[in-house]
C-alpha positions in Angstrom: -5.8 32.2 55.5 -2.4 33.3 54.0 -2.6 34.9 50.6 -0.5 33.5 47.8 0.4 35.1 44.5 -0.7 33.2 41.4 1.9 31.1 39.7 2.8 32.0 36.2 1.0 29.9 33.7 2.8 27.3 31.5 2.0 29.4 28.5 3.5 32.5 30.0 6.7 30.5 31.0 6.9 29.0 27.6 6.5 32.4 25.9 9.2 33.9 28.2 11.5 31.0 27.4 10.9 31.3 23.6 11.6 35.1 23.8 14.9 34.5 25.7 15.9 31.9 23.1 15.1 34.2 20.2 17.1 37.0 21.7 20.1 34.7 22.2 19.8 33.6 18.5 19.7 37.2 17.4 22.8 38.0 19.4 24.6 35.0 17.9 23.6 36.0 14.4 24.8 39.5 14.9 28.2 38.2 16.0 28.4 35.8 13.0 27.5 38.6 10.6 30.0 41.0 12.2 32.7 38.4 11.8 31.9 38.0 8.1 31.8 41.7 7.5 35.1 42.2 9.3 36.6 40.2 6.5 35.1 42.2 3.6 38.0 43.8 1.6 38.0 47.5 1.0 37.6 47.1 -2.7 34.5 44.9 -2.2 33.1 47.4 0.3 33.4 50.2 -2.2 32.0 48.2 -5.1 29.0 47.1 -3.1 28.4 50.5 -1.7 28.3 52.0 -5.3 26.0 49.2 -6.4 23.6 49.9 -3.5 23.6 53.6 -4.2 22.8 53.0 -7.9 20.0 50.5 -7.0 18.4 52.9 -4.5 18.5 55.8 -6.8 16.9 53.7 -9.6 13.9 52.8 -7.4 10.8 54.2 -9.3 9.0 55.4 -6.2 12.0 57.5 -5.1 11.8 60.2 -7.8 8.5 61.8 -6.7 9.4 61.7 -3.0 10.3 65.1 -1.4 11.3 64.2 2.2 13.7 61.3 2.6 15.5 60.0 5.7 18.8 58.1 5.2 21.1 56.8 7.8 24.7 58.0 7.8 26.9 54.9 7.8 29.3 53.8 10.5 33.0 54.1 9.8 33.3 50.4 9.0 31.4 47.2 8.2 28.3 49.0 6.8 27.2 50.1 3.3 28.6 53.6 2.8 25.8 56.1 2.3 27.9 59.2 1.6 27.4 59.2 -2.2 23.7 58.4 -1.8 23.0 61.3 0.6 25.1 63.7 -1.5 23.0 62.8 -4.6 19.7 63.2 -2.7 20.8 66.7 -1.7 21.9 67.6 -5.2 18.4 66.4 -6.4 16.8 68.9 -4.1 15.3 66.4 -1.7 14.6 67.3 1.9 17.1 65.1 3.6 16.7 64.0 7.2 19.3 61.9 9.1 19.0 60.1 12.5 20.0 61.6 15.8 20.0 59.7 19.1 17.7 61.7 21.3 18.1 59.5 24.4 20.4 56.4 24.5 18.9 55.5 27.9 15.3 55.5 26.6 16.2 54.2 23.1 14.7 57.3 21.5 15.7 58.6 18.1 14.7 61.6 16.0 15.4 62.7 12.4 16.9 66.2 11.8 17.3 67.9 8.5 20.6 68.4 6.7 20.4 71.3 4.3 23.3 71.1 1.9 26.6 69.5 1.2 28.6 71.9 3.4 26.2 71.2 6.2 26.7 67.5 5.7 30.5 67.7 5.7 30.4 69.8 9.0 28.4 67.2 11.0 30.4 66.0 14.0 30.8 62.4 15.0 28.3 61.1 17.6 27.2 57.7 18.8 29.4 54.8 17.4 31.4 57.3 15.4 28.4 58.1 13.2 27.9 61.8 12.2 24.9 63.4 13.8 23.5 66.9 13.4 23.3 69.3 16.3 20.0 71.1 17.2 21.1 74.2 15.4 22.1 74.8 11.8 25.3 76.6 12.3 25.4 78.2 8.9 22.3 80.3 9.6 22.1 79.9 13.4 18.6 78.5 12.9 17.0 75.6 14.7 17.0 72.6 12.4 13.9 71.1 11.0 13.0 67.8 12.8 10.4 65.1 12.4 9.2 64.4 16.0 6.9 67.0 17.4 5.9 68.3 14.0 3.2 67.5 11.4 5.8 67.0 8.7 5.9 63.6 7.0 8.7 61.4 5.7 8.1 59.7 2.3 10.9 57.2 2.7 13.1 56.0 5.5 16.3 54.2 4.4 17.4 52.0 7.3 20.5 50.0 8.0 20.4 46.4 8.9 22.8 43.8 10.2 21.0 41.0 8.3 17.9 40.3 6.3 16.2 37.0 5.6 14.7 35.9 2.2 11.4 37.6 3.1 13.4 40.8 3.8 12.7 40.8 7.6 15.3 43.0 9.1 17.7 42.3 12.0 19.0 45.6 13.4 21.7 46.3 15.9 19.5 45.4 18.8 18.7 48.8 20.2 15.2 49.2 18.8 15.6 52.8 17.7 13.9 52.5 14.4 11.1 50.3 15.7 10.3 52.8 18.5 10.5 55.8 16.1 8.2 54.3 13.5 5.7 53.1 16.2 5.6 56.7 17.6 5.4 58.3 14.2 2.4 56.2 13.1 0.7 56.7 16.5 0.8 60.5 15.8 -1.6 59.9 13.0 0.8 60.2 10.1 1.0 57.5 7.4 3.7 55.0 7.7 6.6 55.9 5.3 8.0 53.5 2.8 11.0 51.6 4.3 14.1 50.8 2.3 17.2 49.0 3.3 20.8 48.9 2.2 23.0 45.9 3.0 26.1 44.0 1.9 25.7 40.7 0.0 27.1 38.1 2.3 25.7 34.9 3.8 25.8 33.3 7.2 
């Protein structure tokens, strides 16, 4: 008697179809948001970035935090985080910024930036975003990193393409932050607080 492979269940087919539809909707939303952000004037971009910086720095839970991760903004169409990370460094916070560890595997790590001079010297990496190298050139020392250590982050400030009214986040679709946080928590460390910065626009 010939062997036959089991047919996929209706539920499995429906779930796959729903997943495909959801991904298509996310791609469409990213395109729509990108089109809106492309029309944001420079003055509005600066004003909103300053407002976001002030709002983040005023968060009551931020003051006692010692280790904070903040993304470094893309050259355009994203809230500018330069003033924010500069203020965090001036306040003596341990600042960590993202670095793509493997674009193929979608892995990201967070490496420490030590001071303003270090921040200014960071070269451009993926998507024109500044990323730290493995070594801290000023002292020729290996940078502090989050993965593979027992160190903990108190807060991760994440970018987002869009957010709904319940603050669910739509990222750029690569899954870097989701994978990092899953791995981070699986290592036995407590999940850090997550904060987001975004422009006020509607689609």
